[in-house]
C-alpha positions as CSV (number, residue, x, y, z in Angstrom):
1,M,-68.5,-23.5,-15.2
2,K,-68.1,-20.3,-13.1
3,C,-66.6,-22.3,-10.3
4,R,-64.0,-23.8,-12.7
5,Y,-63.1,-20.4,-13.9
6,F,-62.8,-19.0,-10.5
7,I,-60.5,-21.9,-9.4
8,S,-58.4,-21.4,-12.6
9,V,-58.1,-17.7,-11.9
10,M,-57.1,-18.3,-8.3
11,F,-54.6,-20.9,-9.2
12,F,-53.0,-18.5,-11.8
13,F,-53.1,-15.9,-9.2
14,L,-51.3,-18.0,-6.7
15,V,-48.7,-19.1,-9.4
16,V,-47.9,-15.5,-10.2
17,V,-47.7,-14.6,-6.5
18,E,-45.3,-17.5,-5.8
19,L,-43.1,-16.5,-8.8
20,F,-43.1,-13.0,-7.7
21,L,-42.1,-14.0,-4.1
22,A,-39.4,-16.3,-5.4
23,Y,-38.0,-13.5,-7.6
24,A,-38.0,-11.2,-4.7
25,L,-36.1,-13.7,-2.6
26,F,-33.7,-14.2,-5.3
27,C,-33.0,-10.6,-5.7
28,S,-32.6,-10.1,-1.9
29,A,-30.2,-13.1,-1.7
30,R,-28.2,-12.0,-4.8
31,E,-25.1,-10.1,-4.0
32,K,-24.9,-6.5,-5.1
33,P,-22.3,-5.5,-7.5
34,L,-19.1,-4.4,-5.9
35,A,-17.1,-1.0,-6.0
36,H,-13.8,-0.2,-4.3
37,I,-12.4,2.9,-2.5
38,Y,-8.9,3.5,-1.7
39,V,-7.6,6.5,0.4
40,D,-4.1,7.1,1.9
41,I,-1.5,9.6,2.5
42,A,1.5,7.5,3.1
43,S,3.7,5.9,0.3
44,T,3.9,2.3,1.5
45,P,0.2,1.5,2.2
46,S,-0.7,3.3,-1.0
47,L,1.6,1.0,-2.8
48,F,-0.1,-2.1,-1.4
49,Q,-3.6,-0.6,-2.0
50,M,-2.5,-0.3,-5.7
51,V,-1.6,-4.0,-5.7
52,D,-5.1,-4.8,-4.3
53,L,-6.9,-2.5,-6.8
54,I,-5.0,-4.0,-9.8
55,Q,-6.1,-7.4,-9.0
56,R,-9.8,-6.6,-8.7
57,P,-12.1,-7.4,-11.8
58,E,-11.7,-4.7,-14.4
59,N,-15.5,-4.4,-14.5
60,E,-15.8,-3.3,-10.9
61,P,-15.6,0.6,-10.4
62,K,-12.7,2.0,-8.3
63,Y,-12.0,5.4,-6.7
64,A,-8.5,6.2,-5.5
65,A,-6.9,9.1,-3.6
66,W,-3.3,8.6,-2.8
67,I,-1.8,11.9,-1.6
68,R,1.7,11.2,-2.5
69,F,0.8,9.9,-6.0
70,T,-0.9,12.8,-7.8
71,H,0.9,12.4,-11.0
72,P,-1.2,12.0,-14.1
73,V,-2.0,8.4,-15.4
74,S,-3.1,7.8,-19.1
75,K,-6.8,7.7,-19.7
76,D,-6.4,4.3,-21.4
77,T,-5.0,2.8,-18.3
78,L,-7.8,4.3,-16.1
79,R,-10.4,3.0,-18.4
80,R,-8.8,-0.3,-18.5
81,I,-9.0,-0.8,-14.7
82,N,-12.3,1.3,-14.3
83,L,-10.6,3.6,-11.9
84,Q,-11.5,7.3,-11.0
85,K,-8.3,8.7,-9.7
86,S,-8.7,11.8,-7.5
87,L,-7.8,15.2,-9.0
88,I,-6.1,16.4,-5.8
89,K,-2.9,18.3,-6.5
90,D,0.4,17.5,-4.9
91,G,0.7,19.6,-1.6
92,N,-3.0,20.7,-1.5
93,P,-3.6,21.3,2.2
94,N,-7.4,21.0,1.6
95,Y,-7.1,17.5,0.1
96,L,-9.6,15.8,2.5
97,N,-12.3,18.3,1.3
98,V,-11.6,17.4,-2.2
99,I,-11.6,13.7,-1.4
100,K,-15.0,14.0,0.4
101,K,-16.6,15.7,-2.5
102,E,-15.2,13.3,-5.0
103,L,-16.2,10.3,-3.0
104,S,-19.8,11.7,-2.4
105,A,-20.2,12.0,-6.2
106,F,-18.7,8.4,-6.6
107,Y,-21.2,6.9,-4.1
108,Q,-24.2,8.6,-5.8
109,K,-23.2,7.1,-9.1
110,Y,-23.0,3.7,-7.6
111,K,-25.4,3.9,-4.7
112,N,-26.8,0.5,-5.4
113,Y,-23.5,-1.2,-4.9
114,D,-21.7,-2.6,-2.0
115,F,-18.2,-1.2,-1.3
116,T,-14.8,-2.3,-0.1
117,I,-13.0,0.5,1.6
118,H,-9.2,0.6,2.0
119,L,-7.7,2.9,4.7
120,N,-4.6,3.5,6.6
121,Y,-5.1,2.0,10.2
122,H,-2.9,4.7,11.8
123,Q,-4.8,7.7,10.1
124,K,-7.8,7.3,12.4
125,W,-8.7,11.1,12.0
126,M,-9.5,10.4,8.4
127,W,-11.9,7.4,8.9
128,D,-15.1,9.3,9.7
129,S,-14.7,11.6,6.6
130,I,-14.8,8.5,4.5
131,L,-17.1,6.1,6.5
132,N,-19.8,8.8,6.9
133,I,-20.2,8.8,3.2
134,I,-21.0,5.2,2.7
135,P,-23.8,3.7,4.6
136,K,-22.7,1.0,7.0
137,N,-24.8,-1.7,5.5
138,Q,-23.2,-1.3,2.1
139,V,-19.7,-1.8,3.4
140,K,-18.8,-5.3,2.5
141,N,-15.3,-5.3,4.0
142,L,-13.1,-2.6,5.6
143,Y,-9.4,-3.1,4.8
144,F,-6.8,-1.5,7.2
145,Y,-3.2,-1.2,6.2
146,E,-0.3,-0.4,8.5
147,D,1.4,2.9,7.9
148,S,4.8,1.3,6.9
149,I,6.4,-2.2,6.9
150,G,6.8,-3.3,10.4
151,Y,4.7,-0.5,11.9
152,F,2.8,-2.9,14.3
153,L,6.2,-4.1,15.6
154,W,7.8,-0.9,16.5
155,K,4.7,1.4,17.2
156,G,2.4,-1.2,18.8
157,W,-1.3,-1.9,18.9
158,N,-3.8,1.0,19.2
159,A,-6.9,-0.4,21.0
160,S,-8.8,2.9,20.7
161,S,-10.3,1.7,17.2
162,I,-11.8,-1.4,18.5
163,S,-15.4,0.2,18.2
164,Y,-14.8,0.6,14.5
165,I,-13.6,-2.9,14.1
166,K,-16.6,-4.4,15.9
167,N,-19.1,-2.4,13.7
168,Y,-17.4,-3.5,10.4
169,P,-16.3,-6.8,8.6
170,T,-12.6,-5.8,9.0
171,I,-9.5,-7.2,7.3
172,F,-6.0,-6.2,8.4
173,C,-3.2,-6.1,6.0
174,F,0.3,-6.0,7.4
175,S,3.9,-7.5,7.2
176,H,5.8,-9.9,9.4
177,H,2.3,-11.6,9.7
178,D,3.3,-14.5,12.1
179,V,5.3,-12.3,14.4
180,V,2.5,-9.8,14.7
181,L,-0.1,-12.3,15.5
182,K,2.1,-13.9,18.1
183,K,2.8,-10.5,19.8
184,Y,-0.9,-9.2,19.5
185,P,-3.4,-12.0,19.7
186,V,-6.1,-9.4,20.0
187,F,-6.3,-9.6,16.2
188,R,-7.7,-13.0,16.4
189,S,-9.8,-12.4,19.6
190,L,-11.6,-9.6,17.6
191,H,-12.5,-12.2,14.9
192,T,-10.9,-10.0,12.1
193,Q,-9.2,-11.4,9.2
194,Q,-5.5,-10.8,8.5
195,Q,-3.6,-10.7,5.2
196,N,0.2,-10.8,4.7
197,I,0.5,-7.8,2.4
198,F,3.3,-9.4,0.3
199,N,1.2,-12.5,-0.6
200,Q,-0.9,-10.6,-3.3
201,V,2.3,-9.6,-5.0
202,F,3.2,-13.1,-6.0
203,H,-0.1,-13.3,-8.2
204,M,0.9,-10.3,-10.3
205,D,1.8,-10.9,-14.0
206,D,3.9,-8.6,-15.9
207,S,0.8,-6.7,-17.4
208,K,-0.5,-6.0,-14.0
209,K,3.1,-4.9,-12.8
210,E,3.1,-2.5,-15.7
211,I,0.0,-0.9,-14.4
212,L,1.4,-0.6,-11.0
213,Y,4.5,1.2,-12.3
214,Q,2.2,3.6,-14.0
215,L,0.0,4.2,-10.8
216,S,3.2,4.6,-8.6
217,G,5.1,6.9,-11.1
218,L,8.1,4.5,-11.7
219,D,9.4,5.8,-15.0
220,N,10.1,3.1,-17.7
221,N,13.5,4.9,-18.4
222,I,14.5,4.3,-14.8
223,L,13.1,0.7,-14.9
224,S,15.0,-0.2,-18.0
225,K,18.3,0.9,-16.3
226,L,17.7,-1.4,-13.4
227,V,16.9,-4.6,-15.3
228,N,20.0,-4.9,-17.4
229,G,21.3,-7.6,-15.1
230,R,23.8,-5.7,-13.0
231,E,23.6,-6.1,-9.2
232,Y,22.8,-2.8,-7.4
233,V,22.9,-1.1,-4.0
234,V,20.3,1.2,-2.6
235,F,21.4,4.3,-0.7
236,L,18.7,5.7,1.6
237,D,19.2,9.4,2.3
238,D,17.3,11.6,4.8
239,P,17.6,15.3,5.7
240,N,18.7,14.2,9.1
241,M,21.6,12.1,7.9
242,N,25.2,13.0,9.1
243,I,26.9,12.9,5.6
244,K,30.4,12.8,7.2
245,S,29.8,10.0,9.6
246,A,27.8,8.0,6.9
247,F,30.6,8.1,4.3
248,S,33.3,7.5,6.9
249,F,31.6,4.1,7.6
250,L,30.8,3.5,3.9
251,D,34.4,4.3,2.7
252,N,35.7,1.7,5.1
253,I,33.2,-1.0,3.7
254,M,34.3,-0.1,0.2
255,Y,38.0,-0.4,1.2
256,Q,37.3,-3.9,2.2
257,N,34.9,-4.6,-0.8
258,P,36.2,-2.6,-3.8
259,E,33.7,-4.4,-6.0
260,L,31.0,-2.1,-4.5
261,R,32.4,0.8,-6.5
262,S,31.5,-0.7,-9.8
263,M,27.9,-1.8,-9.0
264,H,24.9,0.2,-9.8
265,W,23.8,2.5,-7.0
266,I,20.2,3.7,-6.6
267,Y,19.8,6.9,-4.7
268,K,16.5,7.5,-3.0
269,N,15.8,10.4,-0.5
270,H,13.1,10.3,2.0
271,P,9.7,11.8,0.8
272,R,10.0,14.7,3.3
273,G,13.5,15.5,1.9
274,G,12.8,16.5,-1.6
275,R,14.4,15.1,-4.8
276,F,18.0,14.9,-3.5
277,R,20.6,16.6,-1.3
278,K,24.4,17.1,-1.6
279,T,24.7,13.6,-0.4
280,L,24.1,12.6,-4.0
281,D,27.2,14.4,-5.2
282,V,29.4,12.7,-2.6
283,L,28.0,9.4,-3.6
284,R,28.8,10.1,-7.2
285,S,32.4,10.8,-6.4
286,R,32.8,7.3,-5.1
287,V,31.0,5.0,-7.3
288,S,30.6,4.5,-11.1
289,S,26.9,4.6,-11.6
290,V,24.1,6.3,-9.7
291,I,20.5,6.2,-10.7
292,V,18.1,8.6,-8.9
293,I,14.5,7.4,-8.2
294,P,11.7,9.7,-7.2
295,E,11.5,10.2,-3.4
296,K,7.9,9.1,-3.3
297,I,8.6,5.7,-4.7
298,P,8.3,3.2,-1.9
299,F,11.4,1.0,-1.6
300,E,9.0,-2.1,-1.6
301,L,8.1,-1.4,-5.3
302,L,11.7,-2.6,-6.3
303,I,10.9,-5.8,-4.5
304,I,7.5,-6.3,-6.3
305,A,9.4,-5.6,-9.6
306,G,11.7,-8.4,-8.8
307,L,14.6,-6.0,-8.6
308,N,15.8,-7.1,-5.1
309,P,18.9,-5.2,-4.3
310,K,22.0,-7.0,-3.2
311,Y,22.7,-4.4,-0.6
312,V,21.1,-1.3,1.2
313,F,22.9,1.4,3.0
314,G,21.3,4.4,4.7
315,Y,19.4,6.2,7.3
316,S,16.9,4.8,9.8
317,S,13.9,3.7,7.9
318,S,10.9,1.3,8.0
319,T,12.5,0.0,4.7
320,F,14.9,-2.1,6.7
321,F,11.9,-4.3,7.8
322,S,11.7,-5.6,4.2
323,L,15.2,-6.8,4.3
324,N,17.5,-9.7,5.4
325,Q,20.7,-9.0,7.5
326,K,22.9,-10.1,4.6
327,N,21.5,-7.3,2.6
328,I,22.5,-4.5,4.9
329,L,25.8,-2.5,4.5
330,G,25.2,-0.1,7.2
331,Y,22.4,1.6,9.2
332,M,22.5,5.1,10.6
333,P,20.2,5.4,13.6
334,R,18.0,8.4,14.3
335,P,17.8,9.8,17.8
336,Y,15.8,7.6,20.1
337,D,15.5,5.2,17.3
338,P,12.3,3.0,17.5
339,Y,13.3,0.7,14.8
340,I,16.5,-0.8,16.2
341,G,15.0,-3.1,18.9
342,P,12.4,-4.8,16.8
343,L,14.9,-5.1,13.8
344,I,17.5,-6.8,16.0
345,D,14.6,-9.0,17.4
346,L,13.8,-10.0,14.0
347,G,17.4,-10.9,13.1
348,I,17.4,-8.2,10.4
349,L,19.9,-5.9,12.1
350,S,23.1,-6.6,14.2
351,N,25.1,-4.1,16.3
352,S,28.1,-4.3,13.9
353,L,25.9,-2.8,11.1
354,I,24.9,0.2,13.2
355,I,26.7,3.4,12.4
356,K,28.0,4.9,15.8
């Protein structure tokens, strides 16, 4: 009797142990919940980080610090997408210290999570500040974005970051995907993944685009003026633009194509140039309608919104890497312009469009 009792107890004990081991194995194999971190100080990569964020599951927590997008966003929207937006203020020179403090608190709140971390590939000086907060074994993917459209084509590949890439499961997000991979096969040799940054845009419905407009600060009043069906032209200003030369070139184009005067014109200054310059008054004296959009709004947002401009005119900018040659009215080069060669190679720019 005692022997049977002992055998029963041992059998029960072994079953319990097996169940415990099976549960432990299940827990170790089960993926941790996921949280997401987005940090950038440039406009265009911030925009595409927003696109990624919006398409993540709403129940996954997110932290974002976009230095050029510090405007308030409604609490309802933040709750809806589960986003903790940094409290950094526009122009705060100590923004990195603020981000590190906020991010440390974010990690403590979700320290049992794995993380995706989204950074600017060309802001290496910021990486350690972020990556030192999140343990390496909790980084599910490290996403690197190019600083502007076409950046890898005109700036080149910086091999000094290979040690980081080898230590993290890395995904590169950039434009002109096929051309870059052909020019820099190192991307594939490092066994990284690559994403065409525009691909995710095609999966955005209107409700997600509305959230994107809020995060980027595109005012609905401005947006409504742009969606009334009229074709429009974008004027890209810059503090270094020679106004006399620019309008001499533009006046000649308008003389040949008078319909340009009656089209909507969108004025956008470069982020470093402030809201607008006297260029705006000169433009208003020549056309019937000018809409000013905030200088921090990336041009690519208009494309994402489905508001592809018919024409673009303006100062040397990475914006032109998002265009086709048929869309360009004129291009004013900067001194020692790094964009012209790659733009001509891509067939986007021709010598006849360059303002001498």
